C-alpha positions in Angstrom: -12.3 -9.1 8.8 -13.1 -7.4 5.6 -10.4 -6.8 3.2 -9.8 -4.5 0.1 -8.1 -5.7 -3.1 -5.7 -3.2 -4.5 -2.9 -2.8 -7.1 0.4 -1.4 -5.7 3.0 0.2 -8.0 6.5 0.2 -6.5 8.7 2.6 -8.5 11.9 1.8 -6.5 11.9 -1.7 -7.9 9.9 -1.2 -11.0 7.2 -3.8 -10.1 3.4 -3.8 -9.5 1.6 -6.1 -7.1 -2.0 -7.0 -6.4 -2.7 -7.3 -2.7 -5.5 -7.8 -0.2 -5.3 -5.3 2.7 -7.4 -5.2 5.8 -10.1 -2.5 5.6 -10.2 -1.9 9.5 -6.4 -1.0 9.8 -5.1 2.4 9.8 -3.1 3.4 6.6 0.3 3.4 8.4 -0.5 -0.3 9.4 -1.4 -1.1 5.9 1.8 0.4 4.5 3.7 -1.9 7.1 1.9 -5.0 5.7 2.4 -4.0 2.1 6.2 -3.3 2.7 6.3 -6.8 4.6 4.7 -8.6 1.7 6.7 -7.0 -1.0 9.9 -7.7 1.0 8.8 -11.4 1.0 7.9 -11.4 -2.7 11.4 -9.9 -3.6 13.3 -12.3 -1.3 14.4 -9.5 0.9 15.6 -7.1 -1.8 12.9 -4.4 -1.1 13.7 -3.0 2.3 13.2 0.8 2.5 15.2 2.7 5.1 12.2 4.8 6.3 8.5 4.1 5.9 7.3 5.0 2.5 4.2 7.1 1.6 1.1 5.8 -0.1 -0.4 7.8 -3.0 -3.4 7.4 -5.3 -2.0 6.5 -8.7 -4.9 8.4 -10.5 -4.9 11.5 -8.4 -1.3 11.6 -7.1 -2.8 12.6 -3.7 -1.1 11.2 -0.7 -3.2 9.3 1.9 -3.4 10.4 5.5 -1.7 7.7 7.4 -3.9 8.1 10.4 -7.1 7.3 8.5 -8.3 3.7 8.4 -8.6 2.1 4.9 -12.5 2.4 5.3 -12.3 6.1 6.1 -10.1 6.8 3.0 -11.1 6.6 -0.6 -9.3 3.2 -1.0 -11.7 0.7 -2.4 -11.5 -2.6 -4.3 -9.5 -2.1 -7.4 -7.8 1.2 -6.3 -4.3 1.7 -7.9 -1.7 2.8 -5.4 1.8 4.1 -5.7 4.2 3.2 -2.7 7.0 5.8 -2.6 
């Protein structure tokens, strides 16, 4: 399985994380994995009520959750915002 190395900024907790996400998964699945990882990193203190949206940090454009990571513009080193 190929993976993409990304930097994720989470304004709700004022933290940034570097994560590997699977390139063959849909973005809504990637968001689930990111939320789960951050929840573990914060010992359960990050637990959003609804699924957050994923944005490109440089362009402020939201990602279509139905695309796979490969189909999107997310590549190694992409900076993301989870809101």
